N, C-alpha and C positions, 0 to 999 in steps of 0.2 A: 504493500500500500504506500502511495506517495505521501511524504510529509508535507507540511505547509509552513510557509514563512510569511509573517505578517509585516508589511511595510507601512509604518506610520509616517505621516508627513509632518515632521516636527518644525520644519521651516515655515509652514503656513497653517497655524492652528485654526484658522477660520474655516478650513475645509474639514468638515466632520467626517468621522469614520476612517476606514483604512482599506487598502487594497489587499486582497488575498492572492498570494502567488505561491506556486509550488516551489519547493526547494530545488527541484530538478528542472526549473523553467529553462526554456531554450534561450541561450544568450545571443541576441540578434543585434547587429549593427545595420544602419541604413546609410546608403550612399546617396548623394544628391539631396541631403536632408532638408534643405530650405526650399526646394522646388515643390510644385503642385503634387506630383506623385510621391515625393519624399515625405511630405507632410501627411498624406493619406496613409502611407505605410507606418509612420510613427504613431498616428492615432490608432491604427489597427493593432499594432504590437502592444501599446499601452493598455488596450481594452481586453487583451487576451490573458487569462490567468496562467496559461502555460508558457507565456513568452515574457522575456525580460529585455528591455532596451538597454544595451550596454555601450552603444556608440552612435554618433551622428556625424557623418563625414560629408564635407563639401569642399569645393575648390577654393584655392587662395583668392582673397579679394572679395568674397561674398560678404555683404554687410552684416549678415546675421551671425558671423563667427563670434564665438564667445558667449552667445545667448543660450539659455536653457532650451533644450530640444522640444520641450512641451510648452514654451512660452506662448505660442500661437493658440494654444488651447486654454490658456490661463492656468497651466499646471506647472509645478516644480518637480522635475524628474531627477535632478542632480547630474544629468548628462548634458554636456555643453557641446554645441556645434564646433567642430574643429577641422582643420585641414591637415592634421598630423596623422598620416596613414598608418604608420607603425603603431602609434598609441591605440588607435581604434581597433586594429587587428589583434593586438595583444590581449584584449579583453573579450573578444567575441568568439563564438563557435560558428556563426553563420553571418554572411553579409548578403543583404538584398540590394540589388543594383539595377536601377532603371535610368541610367545616365546616358552618356555618349560612348561610342566605341573606344575612343582613345582613353577616356577615363576608366572604363570598365577593364580594359587590358592592363592598365597600371594597377588597378585594384587586384586583378587576377594574379599578377606577379607577387603581390604582398600576401595574398591568400595562400599561394603555394609555399611561401616562406614560413607562414604561421600555421599552416594546416587548418585553414578556415574553409568551410564549405560555402559555395556561392549559389545564389538564386539570381539569375540574370534575365531581366526583361528588356534590356537595351535592344534597340533596332538599328539598322543601317550598317551592319557588319559586312565586310567583303568576304568572299569565299576563303581567302587566306586567314582572315581573322577568325572566322568560324572554326577553321581547322585548329587554331590555337586553343579555343575553348574546349574543343573535343579532346585534344591531347592532354589538357589539364585534368580531365576526368580520369586519367591513369593514376593520378596521385591524390586527388581530392574529389569529393562529391560535388557535381555541378548539375543544376537544372537550368536549362536554357530554353526559353520559349518566347517568340515574338509577342505573344499575348497569353497572360496567365488566367484570364477569365474562364471559369468553368463552362459558362454558356458558349463562349467562342470555341472551346476545344470540343464540346459536344457537336457544335455546328460543323467542325472539321470532319467528324465522322459521317455526318449527314451528307456532306459534299462528296466524300469518297464514294458513298453508296450511289448518290445521284449521278455522278460522272460516269460510272460504269453502265448506267442504264440510259444515259443520254449521249452516248458516244457517237452516234450517227444521226445526222439531220438536225442537230442543235448547235447554235453558235453560243460560245461562252464568253461572257463579259463580267469583269469584276469592278464594282464601283465602290470607292471608299471616300469618306468625308471625315476630316479632323479639324481641330481648332487652328487658328491663325499662327500659333507659335510653333507648330510641328515643323521640323527642319528637313525630314526625309520623305520622299515619295517615290513609288507607292509605299504605303505603310508596311511595316513588317508583317502585320496580320494578313494584309491583302496578298503579299508575296507568299506567305505560308499557305494561304488558301489555294493560290495558283499552283504551288508545288504539290499539294495533296491531289488536286484535280489532274495535273499533268501525269503524276505517277500512276493514278488510277487508269488513265488512258494509255499508259505505256509510252509516254512522251517525256522529253526533257524540257523543262520550262525555259531554259536558255535559248532553245531553238524555236519555240512557238509563241513566246510572249510578245505582245505589241503594246508599247507604252505610250505612244503618241500618234495622233492622226491629224493631218493638216493638208489642205489643198486637194488636188486630184489624186486620190489614193488607189483608185481601181476597186474592183469588187473585193469583198472580204474573203480572205483565205479561210475556209472552214476548219482548217487544222490549228488555227491560232487561238490564243487566249488573250483577250484584250483587257487593259487596265485603264481606269479613269480615276483621277484624284481630285478631290474638292477640298479647299482650305478656306475656313472662314469662322469668325466669331469664337464661341467657346464650345464647339462640338467636341464631345469627349471621344467618340469613335463610332462611326456607322459603317457597316460592310454589307454589301448585297452582291450575291452571285446570280447572274441572269443566264438561264438556259433558254435561248430563243429558238423555237422551232417554227414550222409552218402551221399556223392556225392555233398555236398556244405558246404561252410563256410561263416558265416556272421560275420563281424568285425565292431564294433562301437568304434571309436577312437577319443580321444580329445588330442591335443598337445598344450602346452603352450610355446610360444616363448619369453614371458616376464612376469615379476611379476606384470606388470601394471594391468592386468585383475583382479588379486586378490585384489589389492588396490582399483580399481574402484568399485568392488563388496562390499568391506568393507564400502565405503562411501555410497553406496545405503542402506546398513544395518543401518548406522547411521541415514539416513533420515527416514527409516522405524521406528526406535525407537523414533523419535521425537513425534510420536503419541502413544507411548506405554511406560508409566512410569514403568510398571512391566510386567513380563511374560517371558517365555522361548520360543525362536523361532529359526528357522534355515533359510537357504536361500530359501527353498521352500516357506516359509511364506513370506519372503521379496519380492520375485518375483511373488507371487500369483499363484504358480504352484500346490497348493493342489487340 
């Protein structure tokens, strides 16, 4: 039976009560802690009795450095935002990273030195960089997925099934929409959907993807998979795969209203890695969808 450890907030006696945490709580650090996704991850970790926030990492020059990681929630956690990579990794067993490829790879180097398992939701990696992530799985546990939402990953299985049955006579288009601040296109989730569909059809996405159309393009090649990207406002993430046939259209859509689903999926990945000291996995492994 697990024991319990009571954490009283002595620095802020105005907050009544205490948080109950297991003695064996998962020690988790968050990268990109001052960003939108980072804050959602922090809030999710703090609300989970099986998790303990041990580090909040961000890049040098971020104005929030030195602030308490829970300040945006009005909470005192005792964990300060820092750009000291070594310090953060020394106290953590897991790092959740939804940052940029260059930052994630720097964090991966530190994870290998400190034997810290990583949950990576970063997108925009090149094939060579993805190979680095996979190789790291020989020494530490790594879960890498372009989207950690449970709903998105179930949708991936639906797309695999649909693609096999719409392999003839249907044109396939993937349309995605995200907020104005997203820097990569198409989204990692859209590309992941394309890869699932292409594999189900026995194709290589590199050979059949079409990312832009302009001018006189000629008739559509039926063997291609088209991508369209929309950027605007505060759209969290919408993805639709269109199977367009003659006389009918089938649309499979997933819409995210909050980043909470990504954060909850990341915590499921942490729990999955509790039983895997090393290995390279994705959310299909975490959710048992293989």
